N, C-alpha and C positions, 0 to 999 in steps of 0.2 A: 232178744228184743227185736232183731231184724226180721225174724219170722213173723212176729206179731205185727210189725209195721207192714209187711207184705200182705198179711191176712186182712188187715184193716183196709187196704186198698180195694178189696172186693166190696162193691156197694151193698150187696145183700148181707154179708157178714157185718159190715159197718152199721147198717140199719138195725139189725137184730141186737148187736152189742149196745148201741145207744139206747134202744128200747129197754134193755135190761138195766142199764144205768139209771134211766128215768124211774123205773119201778123201784129200784133200791133207794133212790133219793126220796120217793114218796113214803116208803116204809120208814126210813130214818126220820123224816119230817113229822110223821104221824106218831111214831112210837118211841123215839129216842130223844130227839132234840130238834125243834123247828129251826133254831139258829144254825145248827150243823146242816140241816136240810137246805137252808138258803145258801150256805157257803158251797155245798156240793152242787146245788142247782146251777151255780155259775161255772161249772165244769166246762172247759173250752171244747164243746162239741165241734166247733168250727175247725179245730185242728184235725179231727178225724175226716171231716169233709175235704179239707185241703189235701190230705194224703190220697184221697180217692179221685181228685180232680185231674184232668189232663194238664200237663205242664203249661200249655198255651193259655189256660184259663186261670192259672193261679194268681197272677199279678192283679187282675181285675177283681178276683174274689177277695184278696187281702184288702184292697182299697175299699171295696164295698163293705166288708166286714167291720171296718172301723166306723163307718157311718151308720151301719145297722145297729151296732152296739150303742151308739149315741141315741138312736131312735128308741132302743129298748130302755135306756136310762131315762129318757123323757117320758116314756110310757109309764114306767114305775113311779116317777115323780108325780105324774098326773094322778095315778092311783093313790099314792100316799096323801096328796093334798085333798083329793076327794074324800078319803077316809077321815082325815083330820077335820075338814070343814063342812062336809055335806052329809055323808052317810057311812055307816059301818056295815051295811048289807053287802055280804061277799058276792052275791050274784050281780048286784048293780056294779060293784067295783070291777068284776071280771068283764062285764059288758063295756064299761068305760075304758078299761085297759085295751080290750079288743078293738073297739072303735078308734081309740087313739093310735094304736099300732097300725091299723089299716090306713087311716088318713095320713099319718107321717110316712108310712112305707110307700104309699102311692105318690105323695109329694116328692119323695126322694127318687122314685123310679122315673117319674115324668121329668124331673130335673136332669137325671143322667142320660135319658133317652132323647129328650127334645131340646133342652136348653144348653146343656154342657157341650154338646157336639159343636 
């Protein structure tokens, strides 16, 4: 396990490994079980990123990760409510999700960079 953790600290290997995981999740979601795909989608990729970060950046990353996960939850809630009340068109839902994520992410970024200081 320690060798694997050392290997994961290499950013190039880390990116390739995560790409493979995303591909596997898509295959599972399409061909086996979409619920299992959704569960695997929540795989904590951030832990792999945390392993690859410089020690001096880890505290800020962990703090921001909590808020970014909250933003992701809000984005998915907006998508779900749009699906229930407005449209079931997957392309529109993706656009709504993407726009929600951008707006919420920018609001958080400006908050931590300009207001929180």
